[in-house]
KOLVO-406778 format. One line per 4 residues: number of its first residue (from 1); their letters; for each residue x, y negated, z of C-alpha. Coordinates in Angstrom, 3 decimals. Layout:
<recs>
NUM> a> X Y Z | ...;
</recs>
This chain:
<recs>
1> xxxx> 9.602 -41.999 -13.994 | 6.646 -41.776 -11.875 | 3.780 -43.800 -13.679 | 1.459 -45.772 -11.518;
5> xxxx> -1.351 -43.664 -12.195 | 0.397 -40.444 -11.388 | 1.713 -42.041 -8.116 | -1.663 -43.131 -6.932;
9> xxxx> -2.858 -39.342 -7.316 | 0.205 -38.373 -5.270 | -0.651 -41.139 -2.563 | -4.015 -40.090 -2.284;
13> xxxx> -3.786 -36.343 -1.924 | -0.859 -37.126 0.448 | -3.350 -39.184 2.854 | -6.614 -37.372 2.266;
17> xxxx> -5.653 -33.678 2.560 | -5.074 -34.613 6.150 | -9.223 -34.607 6.475 | -9.322 -31.148 5.584;
21> xxxx> -9.130 -28.499 8.462 | -7.274 -25.492 7.528 | -10.550 -23.261 8.779 | -12.590 -25.252 6.533;
25> xxxx> -10.564 -23.715 3.360 | -9.910 -20.200 2.031 | -7.049 -18.739 3.885 | -5.253 -16.943 0.998;
29> xxxx> -7.095 -18.150 -2.265 | -5.471 -21.321 -3.349 | -7.879 -23.999 -3.207 | -6.944 -27.957 -4.633;
33> xxxx> -5.005 -30.117 -2.399 | -7.935 -32.426 -2.471 | -10.912 -32.783 -4.477 | -11.812 -30.701 -7.645;
37> xxxx> -9.906 -27.616 -9.150 | -10.717 -25.509 -12.232 | -8.525 -23.564 -14.376 | -4.838 -21.962 -13.441;
41> xxxx> -2.121 -23.731 -15.394 | 1.689 -23.131 -15.967 | 1.677 -20.022 -13.656 | 5.124 -19.168 -14.074;
45> xxxx> 8.056 -17.771 -11.992 | 10.595 -20.845 -11.796 | 13.880 -21.060 -9.568 | 12.673 -18.523 -7.157;
49> xxxx> 9.391 -19.283 -6.733 | 5.968 -18.939 -8.477 | 4.529 -21.929 -9.825 | 0.981 -22.507 -10.295;
53> xxxx> -0.709 -25.659 -11.883 | -4.628 -26.385 -12.042 | -6.901 -28.370 -13.890 | -7.475 -31.256 -10.704;
57> xxxx> -9.401 -34.573 -10.267 | -8.120 -35.521 -6.633 | -10.784 -38.593 -6.228 | -13.855 -36.475 -6.084;
61> xxxx> -15.216 -33.026 -5.355 | -16.766 -33.058 -9.253 | -15.163 -32.646 -12.386 | -13.442 -35.881 -13.420;
65> xxxx> -10.371 -37.237 -15.081 | -8.202 -34.040 -15.523 | -4.813 -34.113 -14.060 | -2.547 -31.241 -13.017;
69> xxxx> -2.252 -30.383 -9.229 | 0.788 -28.073 -8.189 | 1.310 -25.494 -5.736 | 4.130 -22.756 -5.226;
73> xxxx> 4.531 -19.671 -3.277 | 6.928 -16.877 -2.765 | 4.262 -14.286 -2.287 | 1.142 -15.322 -4.169;
77> xxxx> -0.693 -15.777 -0.865 | 0.941 -18.012 1.374 | 0.673 -21.592 -0.611 | 2.683 -24.622 -0.266;
81> xxxx> 0.987 -27.706 -1.915 | 3.625 -29.959 -4.060 | 2.787 -33.629 -5.590 | 0.452 -33.797 -8.476;
85> xxxx> 2.777 -33.055 -11.759 | 0.646 -34.682 -14.710 | -1.639 -37.801 -14.781 | -3.514 -39.210 -17.979;
89> xxxx> -1.345 -41.807 -17.857 | -0.311 -42.056 -21.673 | -2.184 -43.038 -24.919 | -2.301 -39.304 -26.222;
93> xxxx> -3.611 -37.935 -22.871 | -5.454 -41.075 -21.421 | -8.728 -39.213 -21.213 | -7.127 -35.776 -19.783;
97> xxxx> -4.421 -33.567 -18.994 | -6.075 -30.302 -19.882 | -5.238 -26.758 -19.552 | -1.790 -25.427 -20.735;
101> xxxx> 1.344 -23.230 -19.578 | 4.980 -23.190 -18.687 | 8.243 -21.573 -19.472 | 11.806 -21.940 -18.165;
105> xxxx> 14.430 -23.340 -20.914 | 18.042 -22.463 -21.745 | 18.968 -25.522 -19.940 | 17.199 -24.441 -16.646;
109> xxxx> 14.381 -27.280 -17.377 | 10.606 -26.111 -16.717 | 8.889 -26.652 -19.637 | 5.217 -27.628 -19.283;
113> xxxx> 3.004 -27.407 -22.546 | -0.389 -28.731 -22.332 | -3.418 -30.373 -24.164 | -3.744 -34.266 -23.964;
117> xxxx> -7.190 -35.639 -24.736 | -7.839 -38.908 -26.025 | -11.421 -40.253 -27.334 | -11.977 -41.690 -30.510;
121> xxxx> -14.938 -43.554 -32.050 | -16.073 -42.595 -35.169 | -17.464 -44.691 -38.044 | -21.247 -44.136 -37.316;
125> xxxx> -20.171 -45.193 -33.298 | -19.895 -41.678 -31.778 | -17.502 -40.637 -29.754 | -15.527 -37.335 -29.668;
129> xxxx> -12.879 -35.959 -27.825 | -9.471 -35.326 -30.066 | -7.293 -32.773 -28.764 | -3.664 -32.460 -29.112;
133> xxxx> -0.739 -30.453 -27.925 | 2.012 -32.248 -25.632 | 4.967 -31.382 -23.175 | 6.565 -32.159 -20.220;
137> xxxx> 9.925 -31.274 -18.537 | 11.269 -31.249 -15.130 | 12.782 -29.401 -12.001 | 9.758 -27.883 -10.628;
141> xxxx> 8.926 -31.065 -8.766 | 8.941 -34.228 -11.258 | 8.024 -33.933 -15.030 | 8.760 -36.283 -17.362;
145> xxxx> 6.709 -36.478 -21.010 | 8.360 -35.776 -23.816 | 9.375 -38.845 -26.286 | 7.985 -36.855 -29.175;
149> xxxx> 4.437 -36.257 -27.808 | 1.962 -34.891 -29.371 | 4.354 -31.898 -30.658 | 1.176 -30.380 -32.044;
153> xxxx> -1.952 -32.365 -34.204 | -4.758 -32.002 -36.327 | -1.974 -32.330 -39.381 | -0.853 -29.161 -37.863;
157> xxxx> -4.015 -27.063 -38.567 | -4.860 -25.199 -41.427 | -8.135 -26.530 -43.343 | -11.271 -26.369 -41.468;
161> xxxx> -10.034 -25.959 -38.110 | -11.442 -28.584 -35.499 | -9.418 -31.515 -33.874 | -11.949 -31.660 -31.232;
165> xxxx> -11.860 -27.871 -30.015 | -7.842 -27.137 -30.108 | -6.657 -26.744 -26.630 | -5.131 -24.470 -23.858;
169> xxxx> -1.652 -23.454 -25.254 | -0.310 -20.486 -23.581 | 3.735 -19.791 -24.321 | 6.395 -17.441 -24.434;
173> xxxx> 9.548 -16.434 -25.423 | 9.254 -13.398 -28.170 | 12.069 -10.836 -28.400 | 13.740 -12.693 -31.083;
177> xxxx> 14.453 -15.584 -28.870 | 11.879 -18.140 -30.226 | 9.000 -19.361 -28.825 | 5.220 -18.662 -29.369;
181> xxxx> 2.220 -20.009 -28.444 | -1.580 -18.911 -28.518 | -3.965 -22.066 -28.805 | -8.134 -21.818 -28.411;
185> xxxx> -9.501 -23.369 -31.638 | -12.791 -23.782 -33.587 | -12.987 -22.781 -37.297 | -15.541 -24.433 -39.885;
189> xxxx> -18.520 -21.678 -38.598 | -18.115 -22.776 -35.263 | -17.428 -19.299 -34.112 | -13.896 -19.848 -32.054;
193> xxxx> -10.581 -18.264 -33.037 | -6.886 -17.813 -31.708 | -4.297 -19.516 -33.455 | -0.676 -18.512 -33.485;
197> xxxx> 2.392 -21.128 -33.071 | 5.963 -20.691 -33.208 | 9.171 -23.067 -32.279 | 12.979 -22.117 -32.397;
201> xxxx> 13.509 -24.734 -29.333 | 10.078 -25.219 -27.582 | 9.365 -28.779 -28.884 | 9.231 -28.532 -32.486;
205> xxxx> 6.285 -26.583 -33.262 | 4.554 -25.109 -36.553 | 1.348 -23.202 -37.117 | 2.028 -19.326 -38.022;
209> xxxx> -1.623 -18.088 -38.433 | -5.120 -16.984 -37.291 | -4.011 -14.272 -34.847 | -7.866 -13.424 -33.915;
213> xxxx> -10.864 -14.691 -35.486 | -14.239 -14.503 -33.666 | -16.324 -14.232 -36.664 | -19.433 -14.983 -34.283;
217> xxxx> -19.052 -11.745 -32.088 | -18.334 -13.554 -28.761 | -19.840 -16.801 -27.985 | -18.516 -19.919 -29.631;
221> xxxx> -15.263 -21.902 -28.338 | -12.462 -19.713 -27.289 | -11.016 -21.379 -24.224 | -7.765 -20.417 -22.375;
225> xxxx> -6.141 -17.525 -24.324 | -3.068 -15.293 -23.424 | -1.601 -12.719 -25.129 | 0.912 -10.217 -24.292;
229> xxxx> 2.348 -6.645 -23.972 | 1.284 -4.552 -21.282 | 1.658 -0.390 -21.058 | 2.245 -0.097 -24.694;
233> xxxx> -0.317 -1.922 -25.785 | -1.157 -5.640 -26.833 | -3.983 -7.682 -24.843 | -5.961 -10.976 -25.787;
237> xxxx> -7.397 -12.443 -22.731 | -10.098 -15.227 -23.905 | -12.617 -17.277 -22.261 | -15.593 -17.835 -24.617;
241> xxxx> -18.206 -20.482 -24.131 | -21.836 -19.526 -25.117 | -21.696 -15.748 -24.899 | -25.036 -13.545 -25.557;
245> xxxx> -25.020 -10.364 -23.698 | -24.060 -7.127 -25.282 | -25.549 -4.543 -22.872 | -24.337 -4.819 -19.540;
249> xxxx> -21.088 -6.834 -21.027 | -20.520 -10.522 -21.238 | -23.834 -12.073 -19.216 | -21.749 -14.901 -17.745;
253> xxxx> -22.284 -17.259 -20.950 | -19.258 -19.091 -20.401 | -17.546 -15.890 -19.441 | -14.300 -13.882 -19.872;
257> xxxx> -13.070 -11.164 -22.912 | -10.201 -8.992 -22.834 | -9.409 -7.404 -26.400 | -6.996 -4.419 -26.474;
261> xxxx> -5.086 -3.398 -29.604 | -1.835 -3.161 -31.340 | 0.498 -5.550 -32.477 | 2.861 -5.589 -35.279;
265> xxxx> 5.849 -7.783 -34.075 | 7.188 -8.368 -37.623 | 3.932 -9.344 -39.366 | 2.385 -10.836 -36.383;
269> xxxx> -0.354 -8.917 -36.909 | -2.946 -8.252 -34.060 | -5.477 -4.798 -34.382 | -8.284 -4.778 -32.155;
273> xxxx> -9.332 -1.294 -30.720 | -11.248 -2.465 -27.334 | -13.044 -5.273 -25.867 | -14.563 -5.692 -22.447;
277> xxxx> -15.577 -8.431 -19.706 | -12.697 -8.948 -17.217 | -14.670 -9.623 -14.369 | -18.458 -8.616 -14.161;
281> xxxx> -19.258 -10.573 -10.913 | -20.825 -14.518 -11.226 | -17.693 -16.428 -11.016 | -14.685 -15.935 -12.709;
285> xxxx> -13.239 -18.194 -15.874 | -9.868 -18.948 -17.706 | -7.599 -16.186 -16.156 | -3.723 -16.804 -16.856;
289> xxxx> -1.026 -14.476 -16.398 | 2.770 -14.470 -15.605 | 5.196 -11.650 -15.552 | 6.724 -11.192 -11.725;
293> xxxx> 10.485 -10.634 -11.589 | 9.445 -6.902 -10.862 | 7.907 -6.478 -14.094 | 4.207 -6.664 -12.862;
297> xxxx> 2.014 -8.547 -15.053 | -0.032 -10.708 -12.587 | -3.102 -12.567 -13.668 | -5.163 -15.182 -11.805;
301> xxxx> -8.571 -16.930 -12.653 | -10.832 -19.842 -11.618 | -13.270 -18.281 -8.862 | -16.057 -20.301 -10.258;
305> xxxx> -18.446 -20.263 -12.775 | -19.519 -23.112 -14.662 | -23.261 -23.179 -14.478 | -23.106 -22.750 -10.453;
309> xxxx> -20.478 -25.439 -9.750 | -21.246 -27.854 -6.579 | -24.117 -25.614 -5.319 | -23.753 -26.630 -1.402;
313> xxxx> -26.058 -29.838 -0.634 | -23.045 -31.031 1.604 | -20.629 -33.067 0.029 | -17.466 -31.379 0.587;
317> xxxx> -13.633 -32.646 0.529 | -12.686 -29.883 -2.057 | -14.382 -27.608 -4.626 | -12.965 -24.796 -6.398;
321> xxxx> -11.050 -22.010 -5.758 | -8.440 -19.413 -7.666 | -9.102 -15.631 -7.660 | -6.806 -13.359 -5.702;
325> xxxx> -3.753 -12.500 -7.911 | -4.472 -8.896 -9.471 | -1.629 -6.619 -11.084 | -2.987 -5.629 -14.494;
329> xxxx> -2.570 -2.304 -15.998 | -4.126 -0.714 -19.164 | -5.528 2.916 -18.812 | -7.324 4.945 -21.377;
333> xxxx> -7.823 1.964 -23.556 | -9.209 -0.224 -20.712 | -8.167 -3.141 -18.264 | -7.394 -2.251 -14.733;
337> xxxx> -6.990 -4.681 -12.191 | -5.565 -4.317 -8.567 | -5.383 -6.650 -5.774 | -1.809 -7.656 -5.633;
341> xxxx> 0.494 -5.452 -3.336 | 1.834 -8.487 -1.311 | -1.804 -8.677 0.462 | -1.158 -5.316 2.448;
345> xxxx> 1.422 -7.447 4.189 | -1.653 -9.504 5.846 | -3.202 -6.102 6.884 | -4.177 -6.050 10.873;
349> xxxx> -6.234 -4.422 13.262 | -6.847 -1.122 11.218 | -10.691 0.670 11.687 | -10.921 3.892 10.318;
353> xxxx> -14.019 6.013 10.293 | -13.978 9.458 8.178 | -17.117 11.619 7.114 | -19.950 9.258 8.367;
357> xxxx> -23.175 10.677 7.428 | -26.243 8.516 7.375 | -29.565 7.403 6.038 | -31.334 4.112 6.833;
361> xxxx> -29.396 1.457 8.425 | -25.841 1.557 9.873 | -23.465 -0.713 11.719 | -20.034 0.525 12.883;
365> xxxx> -17.932 -0.918 15.626 | -14.895 -2.850 14.607 | -16.317 -3.475 11.172 | -16.945 -7.184 10.648;
369> xxxx> -15.270 -10.364 9.383 | -14.924 -12.797 7.118 | -10.920 -12.266 6.054 | -11.000 -8.721 5.404;
373> xxxx> -10.070 -5.809 2.966 | -12.642 -3.050 3.207 | -12.520 0.484 1.153 | -15.456 2.750 0.921;
377> xxxx> -15.545 6.310 -0.620 | -19.027 7.262 -0.871 | -20.933 11.139 -1.911 | -23.527 12.898 -1.873;
381> xxxx> -24.359 15.110 0.997 | -25.936 17.313 -1.163 | -24.936 17.481 -4.952 | -28.380 18.280 -5.891;
385> xxxx> -29.899 15.601 -3.922 | -28.186 12.348 -4.578 | -28.999 9.242 -2.469 | -31.035 6.951 -4.392;
389> xxxx> -29.709 3.598 -3.370 | -26.389 2.451 -1.027 | -25.985 -0.976 -0.085 | -23.206 -2.997 1.521;
393> xxxx> -24.442 -6.527 3.176 | -21.268 -8.850 4.498 | -21.485 -12.488 5.757 | -24.546 -11.209 7.629;
397> xxxx> -26.219 -12.810 10.482 | -29.696 -12.833 11.508 | -30.607 -15.394 8.716 | -28.111 -14.959 5.691;
401> xxxx> -26.250 -12.021 3.992 | -24.592 -11.342 0.861 | -25.056 -7.824 -0.764 | -23.207 -5.071 -3.027;
405> xxxx> -25.639 -2.115 -4.002 | -25.179 0.996 -6.012 | -27.988 3.187 -7.588 | -26.087 6.396 -9.007;
409> xxxx> -29.299 7.400 -10.893 | -29.127 4.401 -13.019 | -25.070 3.878 -12.585 | -25.467 0.286 -11.686;
413> xxxx> -23.791 -1.705 -9.367 | -24.942 -5.320 -8.464 | -23.972 -7.997 -6.306 | -26.478 -10.425 -4.855;
417> xxxx> -25.733 -13.675 -3.033 | -29.231 -15.051 -3.024 | -29.627 -14.777 1.044 | -26.367 -15.969 1.183;
421> xxxx> -27.576 -19.609 2.386 | -27.548 -21.494 -1.141 | -30.359 -24.158 -1.203 | -30.105 -24.686 -5.223;
425> xxxx> -31.704 -21.803 -7.600 | -28.118 -21.003 -9.159 | -27.297 -17.972 -10.777 | -27.145 -15.397 -7.665;
429> xxxx> -26.572 -11.960 -8.922 | -24.936 -9.721 -11.696 | -25.376 -6.115 -12.371 | -22.551 -4.011 -13.710;
433> xxxx> -22.827 -0.365 -15.275 | -20.296 1.580 -13.500 | -18.638 5.381 -13.722 | -19.428 7.733 -10.777;
437> xxxx> -19.129 11.432 -10.188 | -22.894 12.297 -9.306 | -22.784 9.653 -6.676 | -18.995 9.606 -6.020;
441> xxxx> -17.600 6.176 -6.220 | -14.737 3.925 -4.648 | -15.586 0.461 -3.480 | -12.815 -2.043 -2.335;
445> xxxx> -14.253 -5.390 -0.888 | -11.532 -8.574 -0.101 | -13.098 -11.414 1.382 | -11.688 -14.436 2.250;
449> xxxx> -14.361 -17.152 3.892 | -15.711 -18.162 0.862 | -15.210 -15.309 -1.447 | -16.031 -11.799 -2.169;
453> xxxx> -14.092 -9.744 -4.656 | -15.178 -6.253 -5.357 | -12.748 -3.546 -6.949 | -14.773 -0.547 -8.445;
457> xxxx> -12.865 2.877 -8.968 | -9.317 1.450 -8.151 | -9.559 -1.448 -10.333 | -11.643 -0.246 -13.182;
461> xxxx> -13.923 -2.689 -12.839 | -14.343 -6.154 -10.688 | -16.900 -8.165 -9.418 | -16.501 -11.853 -7.984;
465> xxxx> -18.726 -14.224 -6.014 | -18.344 -17.564 -4.158 | -20.286 -17.720 -0.975 | -20.791 -20.856 1.226;
469> xxxx> -22.544 -19.000 3.949 | -21.609 -20.492 7.593 | -18.414 -19.018 8.668 | -19.907 -17.600 11.725;
473> xxxx> -21.954 -15.240 9.803 | -19.449 -12.454 9.907 | -21.547 -8.976 10.562 | -21.548 -6.081 8.012;
477> xxxx> -24.189 -3.208 7.506 | -24.663 -0.148 5.753 | -27.746 1.093 4.011 | -29.032 4.343 2.126;
481> xxxx> -31.930 5.328 0.642 | -31.348 9.137 1.133 | -28.268 10.875 2.801 | -24.858 9.471 1.887;
485> xxxx> -21.530 10.679 3.495 | -18.858 7.599 3.525 | -15.167 7.102 4.784 | -14.362 3.139 5.669;
489> xxxx> -10.915 1.818 6.217 | -11.121 -1.804 7.226 | -7.858 -4.241 8.136 | -8.081 -7.875 8.785;
493> xx> -6.056 -10.188 6.734 | -3.803 -12.310 8.851;
</recs>
């Protein structure tokens, strides 16, 4: 049954999406049908298609009362909007249908496990958000909320766990046929943790254990956890709030952490071995993964930073976009990310240069555009005299540009959008410590109208940023302080 609130959202989005021209959106990054988008939700493969839901407020391009938007794709690049899937229309979720995940049940139904939010007035007159876990099931188009909602409440939490910060369930089916979910929470020390829950049927849930405590290491509340096996290792993804930098890691405040380790399935014990940021750029948060039918672990995140939302002075009819989906792997104890291979199906108009030696500023014929996939291989001309700095400038015209620069003597790579046309003093740059061999480094830049994603050394690190420069600014130039030798391969993405 479609409720009044859900039908109103569906009618609104169908009516007002017509006002957004295709060229006003990203081309192959999912943006909201209308209005506001944040975290990816329910990333799953169901009935022959990838389904991606998202935190959604259709009525404004700013955060509001959270619904679930919905889109499907066969290749994770061409998206088709479906009607909004969830609206905050029950007592237990009247103040928001927050993030969650999806799984297919044995009877073929698509199950959504999400966080319902309801404000509660305390004895002292203050108001708090109480967060509980809820279920809806459906056929990939329409979803009905479970009569037994909420299925997890504060009564299911161990002593000291917050009922205010208890959200973002990620569900999967274990090798034993049972269902498991990791959920973000704050313990009594306020520093964040991931809880593990179990269900025999996907509906009746019970607490198992604290899977991973923060103990004050990475920020405070841990949002949007994900937990999966990859290349014989176990990977935990979380998005902590209010992190402090650690060297060149965790500079985004509200950022992302990948913890790699081992997992004993019998005791449900996770042993940590390595930690790192997931994305070293400006804009990336709340990633969620899916296992593709051919066995790839694919991740997608919200391509945005909470501290840099709505930087434009122009009121837009949409705000927010997802990252390019990324194939994950673990090599030498580190998470690698690679653009999904389907992107190569969009390649057209190859332009290739080999052994270009230059210093100062260089432009190359055929190298321009705002929807491109370009790979650079850099090396010094003379190993005893390595160049001091290399810079790549893009989305460029006489007034604007965004830049990526690399200083081999410091091993520092920087992305900088301060000249991209922003009229607000939001976050404009990030620096990352990168690996190279005496100035030899490989950079792959993917542009899609309003975003830049830079993959370093075949996915060893990624730096992402949104840009809102006028679309006519499509120049690209190269700069080097000192002689550098460069190979370039560039494709238009069509």
